[in-house]
Structures are given as C-alpha cells and as structure tokens.
PLY file of the C-alpha trace (Angstrom):
ply
format ascii 1.0
element vertex 442
property float x
property float y
property float z
element edge 441
property int vertex1
property int vertex2
end_header
-35.14 -18.33 -49.53
-35.63 -21.84 -50.87
-33.29 -24.76 -50.43
-32.02 -25.92 -53.82
-29.46 -28.61 -54.57
-28.44 -28.79 -50.90
-25.12 -27.54 -49.60
-23.09 -29.06 -52.44
-24.91 -27.01 -55.06
-24.58 -23.80 -53.04
-20.88 -24.42 -52.46
-20.36 -24.77 -56.22
-22.05 -21.40 -56.72
-19.93 -19.79 -54.03
-16.74 -21.03 -55.68
-17.62 -18.97 -58.76
-17.48 -15.72 -56.74
-13.68 -16.00 -56.52
-12.04 -12.60 -57.21
-10.26 -12.25 -60.56
-7.16 -10.94 -58.81
-6.67 -12.73 -55.52
-4.98 -10.92 -52.67
-4.84 -11.81 -49.00
-6.83 -9.14 -47.21
-9.67 -8.84 -44.73
-11.85 -6.26 -46.52
-14.08 -8.82 -48.25
-14.84 -10.95 -45.20
-15.26 -7.88 -42.95
-17.81 -6.43 -45.39
-19.79 -9.67 -45.38
-19.65 -10.06 -41.60
-20.98 -6.51 -41.20
-23.93 -7.45 -43.44
-24.54 -10.50 -41.22
-24.58 -8.48 -37.99
-20.98 -9.15 -36.89
-21.32 -12.75 -35.62
-17.60 -12.71 -34.77
-18.49 -10.51 -31.78
-20.84 -13.17 -30.35
-18.55 -16.20 -30.37
-17.68 -18.33 -27.33
-14.21 -17.80 -25.80
-11.96 -18.58 -28.74
-8.61 -20.36 -29.07
-7.05 -19.21 -32.37
-4.46 -21.60 -33.84
-1.90 -20.93 -36.60
1.32 -22.59 -37.78
2.34 -24.92 -40.60
2.09 -28.40 -39.10
0.21 -29.80 -36.11
-2.73 -27.36 -36.00
-5.37 -30.04 -36.37
-3.70 -32.38 -33.89
-3.37 -29.75 -31.14
-7.03 -28.85 -31.64
-8.00 -32.53 -31.40
-6.09 -32.92 -28.14
-7.43 -29.69 -26.64
-11.01 -30.53 -27.60
-10.66 -33.95 -25.97
-9.25 -32.38 -22.79
-12.11 -29.86 -22.67
-14.66 -32.64 -23.13
-12.96 -34.69 -20.38
-14.00 -31.83 -18.07
-17.62 -32.08 -19.27
-17.20 -28.79 -21.13
-18.06 -28.23 -24.78
-16.22 -26.86 -27.81
-17.09 -25.85 -31.35
-14.31 -26.62 -33.88
-13.35 -25.02 -37.21
-10.69 -26.76 -39.35
-9.74 -27.06 -43.00
-9.53 -28.57 -45.51
-12.06 -31.38 -45.26
-11.30 -34.97 -46.19
-14.62 -36.30 -47.49
-17.43 -33.75 -47.03
-17.39 -30.01 -46.40
-19.43 -30.54 -43.21
-16.23 -31.75 -41.51
-14.92 -28.17 -41.43
-17.67 -26.90 -39.13
-18.24 -28.94 -35.96
-20.78 -27.90 -33.35
-20.94 -28.79 -29.67
-24.06 -30.63 -28.55
-25.43 -32.90 -25.81
-23.58 -35.93 -27.23
-20.31 -34.11 -27.92
-18.95 -32.21 -30.90
-20.39 -33.29 -34.25
-20.05 -32.17 -37.85
-22.70 -29.64 -38.85
-25.92 -31.18 -40.15
-26.82 -30.89 -43.82
-30.05 -28.87 -43.23
-28.30 -26.34 -41.00
-25.31 -26.02 -43.34
-27.63 -25.43 -46.29
-29.56 -22.76 -44.38
-26.39 -20.92 -43.34
-24.86 -21.03 -46.82
-28.04 -19.54 -48.28
-27.91 -16.74 -45.71
-24.30 -15.82 -46.46
-24.92 -16.07 -50.20
-27.84 -13.64 -49.91
-25.90 -11.24 -47.66
-22.90 -11.27 -50.00
-25.15 -10.20 -52.91
-22.89 -11.57 -55.63
-19.79 -9.60 -54.61
-16.36 -11.14 -55.31
-15.14 -13.17 -52.34
-13.02 -16.26 -51.83
-14.53 -19.64 -51.00
-12.71 -19.74 -47.65
-13.88 -16.25 -46.71
-17.56 -16.81 -47.36
-17.60 -20.25 -45.74
-15.75 -18.86 -42.71
-18.57 -16.32 -42.39
-21.09 -19.19 -42.46
-19.13 -20.96 -39.72
-19.11 -17.84 -37.55
-22.88 -17.62 -37.88
-23.18 -21.23 -36.73
-20.90 -20.71 -33.74
-22.57 -17.44 -32.72
-26.04 -19.00 -32.79
-25.23 -22.26 -30.96
-24.00 -22.44 -27.40
-20.60 -23.84 -26.41
-18.03 -23.18 -23.72
-15.20 -22.66 -26.23
-14.44 -22.31 -29.93
-11.27 -23.90 -31.33
-10.48 -21.96 -34.51
-7.85 -23.00 -37.06
-6.45 -20.48 -39.53
-6.68 -21.36 -43.19
-3.63 -19.72 -44.78
-1.14 -17.63 -42.85
-2.59 -15.65 -39.98
-2.29 -11.89 -40.31
-4.63 -11.63 -43.30
-6.45 -14.94 -42.82
-10.24 -14.71 -42.92
-10.41 -16.07 -39.36
-8.32 -13.17 -38.03
-11.27 -10.83 -37.43
-11.65 -11.63 -33.73
-10.45 -8.67 -31.68
-9.70 -10.54 -28.47
-9.50 -14.33 -28.42
-9.09 -16.09 -25.09
-5.81 -17.67 -26.21
-3.66 -18.10 -29.32
-1.41 -21.00 -30.32
1.36 -21.00 -32.93
2.40 -24.50 -33.96
5.72 -25.25 -35.73
6.31 -22.99 -38.73
8.06 -24.26 -41.85
8.36 -23.29 -45.50
4.96 -23.74 -47.16
2.63 -21.53 -49.24
5.65 -19.36 -50.03
3.87 -17.82 -53.04
1.46 -16.16 -50.58
3.35 -15.84 -47.30
6.97 -15.10 -48.20
10.17 -16.79 -49.33
11.89 -17.05 -45.94
11.01 -18.76 -42.70
11.12 -15.40 -40.93
8.59 -13.88 -43.36
6.22 -16.85 -43.07
6.48 -16.90 -39.27
5.73 -13.19 -39.20
2.52 -13.82 -41.14
1.55 -16.73 -38.87
2.20 -14.50 -35.83
-0.36 -12.04 -37.14
-2.95 -13.71 -34.90
-1.23 -12.32 -31.79
-3.34 -9.78 -29.89
-2.45 -7.30 -27.12
-2.56 -8.94 -23.70
-3.67 -12.34 -25.05
-1.31 -15.20 -24.09
0.13 -17.31 -26.90
1.36 -20.89 -26.61
4.34 -21.29 -28.95
5.33 -24.81 -30.01
8.93 -25.72 -30.85
10.30 -23.47 -33.60
13.44 -22.97 -35.63
15.37 -19.97 -34.30
14.54 -17.84 -37.35
10.82 -18.44 -36.89
10.94 -17.87 -33.14
12.75 -14.55 -33.64
9.93 -13.34 -35.89
7.25 -14.49 -33.43
9.04 -12.81 -30.53
9.40 -9.56 -32.48
5.67 -9.55 -33.29
4.75 -10.37 -29.69
6.85 -7.48 -28.40
5.32 -5.05 -30.89
1.71 -5.90 -29.94
2.23 -6.71 -26.26
1.31 -10.41 -26.34
2.81 -12.65 -23.62
4.43 -15.80 -25.01
4.55 -19.25 -23.37
7.31 -20.94 -25.35
8.24 -24.61 -25.65
11.83 -25.15 -24.61
11.92 -22.26 -22.16
8.54 -22.01 -20.40
7.41 -25.59 -20.92
8.40 -28.81 -22.62
7.06 -32.29 -23.31
9.00 -35.51 -23.84
8.71 -39.28 -23.66
10.22 -41.05 -20.67
9.79 -44.74 -19.81
6.76 -45.09 -22.06
5.02 -42.04 -20.59
4.56 -38.42 -21.64
6.18 -35.98 -19.23
5.05 -32.34 -19.32
7.42 -29.98 -17.58
7.34 -26.33 -16.52
9.65 -24.38 -14.23
7.44 -25.30 -11.29
6.13 -28.80 -11.93
6.38 -32.16 -13.69
3.23 -33.95 -14.84
3.38 -37.66 -15.69
0.80 -38.71 -18.29
0.07 -41.57 -20.69
1.41 -41.37 -24.22
-1.10 -39.86 -26.65
-3.38 -42.08 -28.65
-2.27 -40.47 -31.93
0.76 -42.19 -33.47
4.15 -40.56 -34.02
6.77 -38.94 -31.81
5.76 -35.52 -33.17
2.40 -36.01 -31.43
4.19 -35.68 -28.09
5.02 -32.06 -28.94
1.48 -31.51 -30.27
0.02 -32.97 -27.09
2.40 -30.83 -25.05
1.13 -27.69 -26.79
-2.44 -28.74 -25.98
-1.53 -29.31 -22.32
0.13 -25.89 -22.13
-2.98 -24.39 -23.75
-5.25 -26.22 -21.28
-3.35 -24.80 -18.32
-3.46 -21.28 -19.79
-7.15 -21.56 -20.67
-8.53 -23.60 -17.77
-6.08 -23.06 -14.92
-6.49 -25.44 -11.99
-9.47 -27.10 -13.69
-6.99 -28.81 -16.05
-6.53 -31.78 -13.74
-4.20 -34.68 -14.50
-7.26 -36.89 -14.93
-8.70 -34.58 -17.59
-5.35 -34.24 -19.35
-4.86 -38.02 -19.41
-8.41 -38.52 -20.65
-7.84 -36.07 -23.48
-4.58 -37.67 -24.60
-6.16 -41.12 -24.69
-9.41 -40.16 -26.41
-8.28 -37.66 -29.07
-8.90 -38.66 -32.68
-7.75 -36.96 -35.88
-8.33 -38.69 -39.25
-5.50 -39.07 -41.79
-2.76 -38.45 -39.24
-0.93 -41.78 -39.17
-4.35 -43.39 -39.19
-4.39 -47.18 -39.25
-6.51 -48.53 -42.11
-6.22 -52.26 -41.48
-9.46 -54.10 -40.94
-11.29 -52.32 -43.76
-12.02 -52.79 -47.43
-8.49 -51.93 -48.60
-7.20 -55.12 -46.97
-8.35 -56.90 -50.13
-5.43 -55.30 -52.01
-2.62 -56.12 -49.57
-0.89 -59.29 -48.41
-1.79 -60.75 -45.01
0.27 -59.18 -42.24
0.87 -55.94 -44.13
0.42 -52.79 -42.03
-1.51 -49.99 -43.76
-1.26 -46.34 -42.62
-2.63 -43.05 -43.95
-1.30 -39.52 -43.44
-2.11 -36.22 -45.13
1.32 -34.62 -44.53
2.51 -32.77 -47.62
5.52 -30.51 -46.96
9.19 -31.13 -46.06
8.62 -30.71 -42.32
5.80 -33.25 -42.46
8.07 -35.58 -44.45
10.70 -35.35 -41.72
8.14 -36.08 -39.00
6.68 -39.02 -40.91
10.12 -40.47 -41.63
10.99 -40.29 -37.93
7.72 -42.02 -37.07
8.36 -44.76 -39.63
11.88 -45.25 -38.25
10.45 -45.61 -34.74
7.92 -48.20 -35.95
10.76 -50.00 -37.73
12.65 -50.25 -34.44
9.62 -51.78 -32.70
8.40 -54.07 -35.51
10.88 -54.36 -38.41
9.40 -54.62 -41.87
10.09 -52.96 -45.26
8.48 -49.55 -45.82
6.55 -48.76 -48.99
5.20 -45.29 -49.77
2.15 -44.59 -51.92
2.28 -40.89 -52.62
0.29 -38.25 -54.51
1.01 -34.54 -54.16
-0.18 -31.17 -55.39
2.27 -29.57 -57.82
2.59 -26.49 -55.58
4.29 -28.61 -52.92
8.02 -29.29 -52.52
7.94 -32.95 -53.45
11.72 -33.36 -53.35
11.85 -31.91 -49.85
9.07 -34.26 -48.77
10.77 -37.38 -50.19
14.32 -36.58 -49.02
13.95 -37.84 -45.40
12.81 -41.25 -46.67
16.06 -41.96 -48.54
17.57 -45.12 -47.08
14.35 -45.79 -45.15
11.69 -46.59 -47.78
12.24 -49.71 -49.86
9.84 -48.65 -52.61
7.66 -45.72 -53.68
4.58 -45.81 -55.90
3.29 -42.40 -57.03
-0.36 -41.82 -57.98
-2.47 -38.94 -59.31
-4.95 -37.19 -57.04
-8.44 -37.83 -58.45
-10.29 -34.70 -59.51
-7.33 -32.36 -58.92
-5.94 -30.89 -62.13
-3.15 -29.17 -60.19
-1.84 -32.43 -58.79
1.64 -33.65 -59.72
1.80 -35.88 -62.79
2.43 -39.35 -61.41
5.42 -40.04 -63.69
7.03 -36.69 -62.87
6.46 -37.32 -59.17
8.15 -40.73 -59.46
11.09 -39.05 -61.20
11.39 -36.57 -58.31
11.42 -39.47 -55.83
14.19 -41.17 -57.84
16.19 -37.94 -57.74
16.11 -38.26 -53.94
17.62 -41.75 -54.13
14.35 -43.69 -53.84
13.27 -46.69 -55.92
10.04 -45.39 -57.47
7.41 -46.26 -60.05
3.88 -45.00 -60.70
0.33 -46.33 -60.79
-3.00 -45.07 -62.07
-4.71 -45.20 -58.68
-4.34 -46.30 -55.06
-5.80 -49.77 -55.58
-3.30 -50.46 -58.37
-0.50 -49.05 -56.21
-1.43 -51.37 -53.34
-1.43 -54.33 -55.73
2.00 -53.33 -57.10
3.32 -53.08 -53.55
1.93 -56.51 -52.72
3.48 -58.06 -55.85
6.85 -56.36 -55.26
7.20 -57.59 -51.68
8.34 -61.04 -50.66
7.13 -60.55 -47.08
4.60 -58.43 -45.14
5.46 -54.74 -45.40
4.44 -51.41 -43.90
2.57 -49.23 -46.43
2.19 -45.49 -45.82
-0.23 -43.61 -48.10
0.79 -39.96 -47.91
1.53 -36.64 -49.61
-1.82 -34.84 -49.68
-4.95 -34.34 -47.62
-6.89 -34.50 -50.88
-5.44 -37.95 -51.55
-6.18 -38.95 -47.95
-9.80 -37.92 -48.40
-10.05 -39.94 -51.59
-8.63 -42.99 -49.79
-11.16 -42.64 -46.98
-13.98 -42.29 -49.53
-12.69 -45.40 -51.27
-12.59 -47.28 -47.99
-16.09 -46.13 -47.00
-17.64 -46.84 -50.41
-16.10 -50.28 -50.64
-17.11 -51.13 -47.08
-20.68 -49.96 -47.70
-20.87 -52.05 -50.84
0 1
1 2
2 3
3 4
4 5
5 6
6 7
7 8
8 9
9 10
10 11
11 12
12 13
13 14
14 15
15 16
16 17
17 18
18 19
19 20
20 21
21 22
22 23
23 24
24 25
25 26
26 27
27 28
28 29
29 30
30 31
31 32
32 33
33 34
34 35
35 36
36 37
37 38
38 39
39 40
40 41
41 42
42 43
43 44
44 45
45 46
46 47
47 48
48 49
49 50
50 51
51 52
52 53
53 54
54 55
55 56
56 57
57 58
58 59
59 60
60 61
61 62
62 63
63 64
64 65
65 66
66 67
67 68
68 69
69 70
70 71
71 72
72 73
73 74
74 75
75 76
76 77
77 78
78 79
79 80
80 81
81 82
82 83
83 84
84 85
85 86
86 87
87 88
88 89
89 90
90 91
91 92
92 93
93 94
94 95
95 96
96 97
97 98
98 99
99 100
100 101
101 102
102 103
103 104
104 105
105 106
106 107
107 108
108 109
109 110
110 111
111 112
112 113
113 114
114 115
115 116
116 117
117 118
118 119
119 120
120 121
121 122
122 123
123 124
124 125
125 126
126 127
127 128
128 129
129 130
130 131
131 132
132 133
133 134
134 135
135 136
136 137
137 138
138 139
139 140
140 141
141 142
142 143
143 144
144 145
145 146
146 147
147 148
148 149
149 150
150 151
151 152
152 153
153 154
154 155
155 156
156 157
157 158
158 159
159 160
160 161
161 162
162 163
163 164
164 165
165 166
166 167
167 168
168 169
169 170
170 171
171 172
172 173
173 174
174 175
175 176
176 177
177 178
178 179
179 180
180 181
181 182
182 183
183 184
184 185
185 186
186 187
187 188
188 189
189 190
190 191
191 192
192 193
193 194
194 195
195 196
196 197
197 198
198 199
199 200
200 201
201 202
202 203
203 204
204 205
205 206
206 207
207 208
208 209
209 210
210 211
211 212
212 213
213 214
214 215
215 216
216 217
217 218
218 219
219 220
220 221
221 222
222 223
223 224
224 225
225 226
226 227
227 228
228 229
229 230
230 231
231 232
232 233
233 234
234 235
235 236
236 237
237 238
238 239
239 240
240 241
241 242
242 243
243 244
244 245
245 246
246 247
247 248
248 249
249 250
250 251
251 252
252 253
253 254
254 255
255 256
256 257
257 258
258 259
259 260
260 261
261 262
262 263
263 264
264 265
265 266
266 267
267 268
268 269
269 270
270 271
271 272
272 273
273 274
274 275
275 276
276 277
277 278
278 279
279 280
280 281
281 282
282 283
283 284
284 285
285 286
286 287
287 288
288 289
289 290
290 291
291 292
292 293
293 294
294 295
295 296
296 297
297 298
298 299
299 300
300 301
301 302
302 303
303 304
304 305
305 306
306 307
307 308
308 309
309 310
310 311
311 312
312 313
313 314
314 315
315 316
316 317
317 318
318 319
319 320
320 321
321 322
322 323
323 324
324 325
325 326
326 327
327 328
328 329
329 330
330 331
331 332
332 333
333 334
334 335
335 336
336 337
337 338
338 339
339 340
340 341
341 342
342 343
343 344
344 345
345 346
346 347
347 348
348 349
349 350
350 351
351 352
352 353
353 354
354 355
355 356
356 357
357 358
358 359
359 360
360 361
361 362
362 363
363 364
364 365
365 366
366 367
367 368
368 369
369 370
370 371
371 372
372 373
373 374
374 375
375 376
376 377
377 378
378 379
379 380
380 381
381 382
382 383
383 384
384 385
385 386
386 387
387 388
388 389
389 390
390 391
391 392
392 393
393 394
394 395
395 396
396 397
397 398
398 399
399 400
400 401
401 402
402 403
403 404
404 405
405 406
406 407
407 408
408 409
409 410
410 411
411 412
412 413
413 414
414 415
415 416
416 417
417 418
418 419
419 420
420 421
421 422
422 423
423 424
424 425
425 426
426 427
427 428
428 429
429 430
430 431
431 432
432 433
433 434
434 435
435 436
436 437
437 438
438 439
439 440
440 441
C-alpha cells in the first residue's frame, strides 16, 4: 500500500462507498471486522455510552477521573469539530491525544483494502479503523460513544463491555430511531448486555420505562439517577449521593447546571468501574480538569474579540435539539442571575433539526437572534427561514451571511456589553473554532 493524499483524500474516497439504500444494521461493519481479524475482541475494558445529550461530557469527566488515578483511556467520539483525527484519541505517556496523521492514514488504507470496495457507511468503516487503533495500542480503558442510536449502531459489536451508560434521551433523529420517546429510548438501550451494569442518567418516565423493559429482557442491572444515585449543587459544591453515602466535591469545570448531572453520571460510572479506587481526590481532580470543546466554551481572549464590543462575553455551544435548547436556556438564565447582561444568540442549524423546539426556551430570555448559514453544508437551514422560525417563537430575529457579520450586527444593535451565545450545530461550532484558529495564526 502507498500513502496518497493523506487521510483527507482517503476519507473522501470512503464517503463514496455509501450504500444506495441506507438501513441501520450491523452486517456491513461485522463483515469488515471479520476481514480485519475481529479487533473488537481485543479492545481494553470498554465503557459504551449512548443517549441523546451529554455523551461527550460524561466521557470527558470519566476520562479525567481515570487519568487522575494515573490510568489511561482511549476515547472514541463523533462528530469532529475541526479535523477527523479528533474522533479517535489514543492513550499515551503524556495522556490521551488525537490520533496522529501518519497512523490514521495507515489505518484508513488498511480498512479500505479489507473492505474491497463493498458498500458501507462512512461511520461504519471509520469505526472499524478506530477499533484497529484501540486493539493495537495499550490502554487501561476505552470510552466508546455511539454514533446514532445504539441497537444497530456500528459500535454495538462488543459482546461484553465493562460498563454501559445511557445519558438523557430526547426526541432526535426520529427519521431513523422512531417517532416516540419510548421508541428512541428502546433503540438507545440496545447497548445493554446481559450481566453488564448500566448507569442511567435522569430520564423522562417514558424513556425510563423503555430502558427498564430492555434491561429486564436482557438481564442488565441498572444504576438509575433519582433512585440509586443523584447529584446536585449545594452551597457552591457538587454533592453526589447514594443510599449509603454522601460525597462532597467541587463544582465541575464545565459550565452549565446540566453538567452537574453529567458529572454525576461520570462519578456513578467511576464507582461501578473502579470501585474503591475512585477516591474523592481522583473524583475532584477529574471534575476540575475535564475539558470538552464547544460545550459552553468561552471564546473571549481570541481573534473573534475584534468583532465584539469591550466587555461582551462570548460563548460557544454545539447543542442542536430541543433538550439542548432547554439546557442552554437554563444555563443562560443562571449566568444572567450572576452577571446581568442582554443575551444575543447567533444560530445556524441543520434542516433536519427541530429549530422551533430549540428556540422556544429562549423566548423572553434572548434579546436578539442572528441566524447564519453553516458553511459547506447544503442541508443546513436557510438563514432567512431560520430567522422566520425564531420569530414564530416570539424572538426578535434577523440573519447574516456569516458569523463575523453576525457578531458585528450584535455589536451595533447593543447599547451595552452583552452575552453572545453561538449555538445550534456542532458543524457551526467547528467552523467557529477554525475561524478562531485561522485568525489567531494569521
């Protein structure tokens, strides 16, 4: 094999293998993994994570806790923000790092050759490449995020993970997973395995019923927030509670009240995975050191400051469904209580998302909304149509051609420093981070 065009060129070729009629199934990825020698059977102890919101955050917290104990973890997440390499992170002497370009190129060539031109989805074939990387590099654990759903997700080929986690389930990807919360939760619960404990984050009753039914049918013990454990803020601290104990910890580094529940799920997972090794010192270290880009990430102090008025607070979040909108609105209301200032949203969304449901929680909270297209995404919402949807939810909205123009419009509209939240899509978040990096480098 020869290396040509690097990983980007190979990834473009792999995208063209997409089946003409897409269906969620495991046959394609199982065929490829057989040709590769079943790397999924040689993985480190694996924590498999599904749900709609909070998957990346709980992985970030759990990885940080594991590293606080001088243990190591590979990480698989999606989608990426700037480069594909972000999806595959490998443990090493200096911590977990994104896969190197030479290694990624080598692995992609191997899976391309083994696939022999057969139809396969981009996520399936790149998941196979990730499994090769994890099987061939040592780590104490693998933290594995599902892509879409759970039952028929390409990651769901591991017979016996060490632990599973189901984060909050909400209506999203209904065209693939089902029209009701119960149907979607049933698909997400497809990662449950006989005898393997599952940490269940806070759920609507309909979703929890589906998860409990699946757990009973396969024989998977559940450790459920609200009955077996809980996490809450008290006097500026995070309190984790079980039937036997209370643990007093610092608030997590990641912003937003919803991160308390995400951190709580990671703590429950750490206890289930590590037992007595999950000391309070390690838990506190993990909460204070965890990082997760584009989750209420502060952008002040970078190149985008040139487009905002002095004193303006600039935040970035990739949340893109109604549940994420509710969580973000709560977080903005909390920030408003601490430091009052008008809230402006800069929003771009994919047209498959429920834009009205996302905007609704911001009614009466956001002073102004500027909608933008998502560069390079033909299936993104038209900016004018997206502004019209925001207005239907009672918001004062206009549109701009890009984020820089939107920031300038926000600056000109305001008579005082404001709080600007760029949100609505991980693709948009990635473009903003590229813009910030490129401008800073220049």
